[in-house]
C-alpha positions as CSV (number, residue, x, y, z in Angstrom):
1,M,196.8,91.5,117.5
2,D,195.6,93.4,120.6
3,D,192.1,93.7,121.9
4,T,191.6,97.3,120.6
5,T,192.4,96.3,117.0
6,L,190.1,93.3,117.3
7,L,187.2,95.5,118.5
8,R,187.8,98.1,115.7
9,N,187.8,95.4,113.0
10,A,184.5,94.0,114.4
11,M,182.8,97.4,114.4
12,D,184.0,98.0,110.8
13,R,182.5,94.7,109.7
14,T,179.2,95.5,111.5
15,T,178.7,99.0,109.9
16,E,180.1,98.5,106.5
17,D,176.7,97.5,105.0
18,L,174.7,100.3,106.7
19,P,173.5,103.3,104.6
20,P,175.3,106.6,105.1
21,L,174.0,109.0,107.8
22,P,171.7,111.7,106.5
23,D,172.9,115.3,105.9
24,L,171.6,117.2,108.9
25,A,172.5,120.7,107.7
26,P,169.2,121.3,105.8
27,L,167.2,120.3,108.8
28,A,169.2,122.6,111.1
29,M,168.7,125.5,108.7
30,A,164.9,124.8,108.5
31,Q,164.7,124.7,112.3
32,G,166.6,128.0,112.5
33,R,164.2,129.7,110.1
34,R,161.2,128.4,112.2
35,R,162.8,129.8,115.3
36,R,163.2,133.2,113.7
37,T,159.5,133.1,112.5
38,R,158.3,132.2,116.0
39,A,160.3,135.1,117.5
40,R,158.8,137.6,114.9
41,L,155.3,136.4,115.7
42,A,155.8,136.6,119.4
43,A,157.0,140.2,119.1
44,V,154.0,141.2,116.8
45,G,151.2,139.1,118.3
46,G,151.8,139.7,122.0
47,V,151.2,136.8,124.4
48,F,152.5,133.6,122.9
49,G,150.5,130.5,123.6
50,T,149.3,127.2,122.3
51,V,145.7,126.5,121.3
52,T,145.2,123.0,122.6
53,A,143.1,120.1,121.4
54,A,141.2,120.3,124.6
55,T,140.0,123.8,123.7
56,L,139.3,123.1,120.0
57,G,137.9,119.5,120.1
58,L,134.4,120.5,120.7
59,T,130.9,119.7,119.4
60,L,130.3,120.9,115.9
61,L,127.3,122.3,114.1
62,P,124.8,119.6,112.8
63,G,125.6,118.2,109.4
64,P,123.3,118.2,106.4
65,G,121.3,115.2,107.8
66,G,120.7,116.9,111.1
67,A,122.8,114.5,113.2
68,P,125.6,116.1,115.2
69,A,129.1,115.8,113.7
70,S,131.9,114.1,115.6
71,P,134.3,116.4,117.5
72,A,137.0,117.9,115.4
73,A,139.4,120.8,115.5
74,P,140.7,123.2,112.8
75,P,144.1,122.2,111.3
76,A,146.8,123.5,113.5
77,A,148.7,126.6,112.4
78,S,152.4,126.6,113.2
79,P,153.4,128.5,115.1
80,S,150.3,129.1,117.1
81,A,150.2,132.7,118.5
82,Y,147.3,133.9,120.6
83,R,145.9,137.3,119.4
84,T,143.6,139.3,121.6
85,P,140.3,139.7,119.7
86,V,139.1,143.1,118.7
87,Q,135.7,144.3,119.9
88,V,134.1,146.5,117.3
89,E,131.7,149.2,118.6
90,E,129.2,150.0,115.9
91,T,128.2,153.0,118.1
92,P,131.2,154.7,119.7
93,G,131.1,154.1,123.5
94,V,128.5,151.3,123.3
95,P,130.1,147.9,123.8
96,P,128.8,145.2,121.4
97,P,126.5,142.5,122.9
98,D,128.1,139.4,124.4
99,N,127.4,136.3,122.3
100,P,125.1,138.0,119.8
101,E,124.1,134.7,118.1
102,G,123.3,133.0,121.4
103,L,125.7,130.1,120.7
104,P,126.6,127.5,123.3
105,A,129.9,128.0,125.1
106,A,131.5,125.0,123.4
107,E,130.6,126.3,119.9
108,R,131.9,129.8,120.7
109,E,135.2,128.2,121.8
110,R,135.4,126.2,118.6
111,R,134.8,129.3,116.4
112,A,137.3,131.4,118.4
113,G,139.9,128.7,118.0
114,Y,139.3,128.7,114.2
115,Q,139.7,132.4,114.1
116,Q,143.0,132.2,116.0
117,Q,144.3,129.7,113.5
118,V,143.2,131.9,110.5
119,A,144.9,135.0,112.0
120,A,148.2,133.1,112.5
121,V,148.2,131.9,108.9
122,L,147.2,135.3,107.5
123,D,150.1,136.9,109.5
124,E,152.5,134.5,107.8
125,L,151.1,134.9,104.3
126,L,150.0,138.6,103.9
127,P,152.6,141.1,102.6
128,A,155.2,142.4,105.1
129,S,153.5,145.8,105.1
130,V,150.7,144.2,107.2
131,T,152.1,144.4,110.7
132,D,149.2,143.0,112.8
133,V,146.3,140.6,112.3
134,R,143.6,140.2,114.9
135,P,140.2,138.4,114.9
136,V,137.0,140.3,115.7
137,K,135.2,138.9,118.7
138,D,132.1,136.9,117.9
139,Q,132.3,137.6,114.2
140,T,133.9,134.5,112.7
141,Q,134.5,136.0,109.3
142,A,135.9,139.3,110.5
143,Y,139.5,140.3,111.2
144,R,141.3,143.6,111.8
145,I,144.7,144.2,110.1
146,T,147.1,147.1,110.5
147,S,149.3,148.6,107.8
148,G,151.3,151.9,108.1
149,G,149.6,152.6,111.4
150,T,146.1,152.4,109.8
151,A,143.5,149.8,110.6
152,F,141.6,148.0,107.8
153,D,138.8,145.4,107.9
154,L,139.6,142.0,106.4
155,T,136.9,139.4,105.7
156,L,137.4,135.7,105.2
157,S,133.9,134.2,104.9
158,V,133.3,130.6,104.2
159,R,129.5,130.1,104.0
160,R,127.4,127.2,102.8
161,S,125.4,128.3,99.8
162,D,123.0,126.8,97.3
163,D,124.2,129.2,94.7
164,L,127.8,128.3,93.7
165,A,127.7,129.2,90.0
166,P,130.9,131.0,88.9
167,R,130.5,134.7,88.9
168,A,131.4,136.5,85.6
169,C,132.8,139.9,85.5
170,P,130.2,142.6,84.5
171,S,130.1,143.8,81.0
172,P,130.5,146.5,80.0
173,A,133.2,147.4,82.5
174,D,132.4,149.9,85.2
175,E,134.9,152.7,85.9
176,R,134.3,152.2,89.6
177,A,135.2,148.5,89.5
178,R,138.0,146.5,88.0
179,C,137.4,142.8,87.5
180,E,139.2,139.7,86.1
181,T,139.1,135.9,86.6
182,A,141.9,133.6,87.4
183,A,142.5,129.9,88.1
184,L,142.4,128.9,91.8
185,D,145.2,126.6,92.9
186,G,146.1,125.6,89.4
187,A,142.7,124.0,88.7
188,R,141.5,124.9,85.2
189,D,137.9,124.3,86.1
190,Q,138.0,126.2,89.4
191,K,138.0,130.0,89.0
192,A,138.4,132.9,91.3
193,R,137.1,136.4,90.6
194,L,139.4,139.3,91.4
195,R,137.8,142.7,91.9
196,S,138.9,146.2,92.9
197,L,136.0,148.3,94.0
198,M,136.1,152.1,94.4
199,A,135.0,153.2,97.9
200,E,134.9,156.9,98.7
201,G,136.9,158.2,95.7
202,P,139.6,157.4,93.2
203,D,142.2,157.0,95.9
204,T,140.3,154.4,98.0
205,W,139.9,150.9,96.5
206,T,138.7,147.8,98.2
207,S,140.3,144.5,97.2
208,W,138.1,141.4,96.8
209,V,138.5,137.7,95.7
210,D,135.6,135.3,95.7
211,F,135.3,131.7,94.7
212,S,133.5,128.5,95.6
213,Y,135.0,125.6,97.6
214,G,133.1,122.4,98.3
215,R,129.6,123.4,99.3
216,S,130.6,126.9,100.3
217,A,130.9,130.4,98.8
218,V,134.2,132.0,99.9
219,R,134.7,135.8,100.1
220,F,138.2,137.1,100.9
221,S,138.4,140.9,100.9
222,V,140.1,143.9,102.5
223,A,138.0,147.1,102.7
224,A,139.4,150.5,102.1
225,G,139.7,152.7,105.1
226,E,141.3,156.2,105.1
227,A,143.3,154.9,102.2
228,T,143.2,152.1,99.6
229,A,143.4,148.6,100.9
230,P,147.0,147.7,101.6
231,V,146.6,144.3,99.9
232,T,145.8,144.0,96.2
233,P,143.4,141.4,94.8
234,E,146.4,139.6,93.2
235,Q,148.1,139.4,96.6
236,L,144.9,138.1,98.2
237,L,144.7,135.4,95.5
238,A,148.3,134.3,96.2
239,V,147.3,133.9,99.9
240,A,144.1,132.0,98.9
241,R,146.1,129.6,96.8
242,D,148.4,128.6,99.7
243,S,147.7,125.2,101.1
244,R,147.8,126.4,104.7
245,L,144.9,128.7,104.1
246,L,143.0,126.2,101.9
247,D,143.2,123.7,104.7
248,L,141.3,126.1,106.9
249,V,138.8,126.9,104.2
250,R,138.3,123.1,103.8
251,Y,137.7,122.8,107.5
252,A,135.1,125.6,107.5
253,D,133.4,124.1,104.5
254,E,133.2,120.6,106.2
255,H,132.4,122.0,109.7
256,P,130.5,125.3,109.1
257,V,131.5,128.3,111.3
258,E,128.8,130.7,109.8
259,K,125.1,130.5,109.1
260,K,124.1,129.2,105.6
261,D,123.3,131.8,103.0
262,A,119.6,132.5,102.7
263,P,118.1,130.9,99.5
264,P,117.4,133.4,96.7
265,V,113.9,134.9,96.6
266,Q,112.0,133.6,93.5
267,G,111.2,136.5,91.2
268,G,113.1,139.0,93.4
């Protein structure tokens, strides 16, 4: 028996008890889909970059006990695509004030990083008719979306509140408002309220979903512009149920990015 045959027999005996190699085809297909998604986001979002932990790992707002929380960053969105923030001029021709809340530079960076992550996730989850999602500078809850060449205001507000009681739909029904409740994320005891609110007329409707999460009240809405909001309340609820968005809601609940709701006025 020659040396080649001896070597082959030895290799066969060594490998015969090993498990079979994994099927790599599904992984290759998943990687291909991710590459196509990255290419689409790069074309829509503009400059493609990575928000690093050095940018986001910053000092947080004080916790309930007054002691500063440890540094943390929002959960990473994949892929991360930088989107140039929109500056909204309340008065045409008058630029908005820089840093209107007087926040420290590190806190502004943390909030801006959170907005970038939210914008990237919304771009993946909103209907294909929404072609652009951009954060509004220095307004952590505010985003500008584009559909059919028209801009609309989107709000994702996660705000600590002392009033987290579930909101019931008004009765009797209002012809200018449609309302229903639905389960959030499959939890029977956690409800979301879906509303369509008439804006300027019967052809302009705002879409609205609100629910509580942890210690925060969450408002997720798209306002009507020149036309009805391009996203329905049902579509907003589908986005809100997605684990990628809920991870960011959880982060904003645990590490607030907005001021707490003012307590209700007694007797008011």
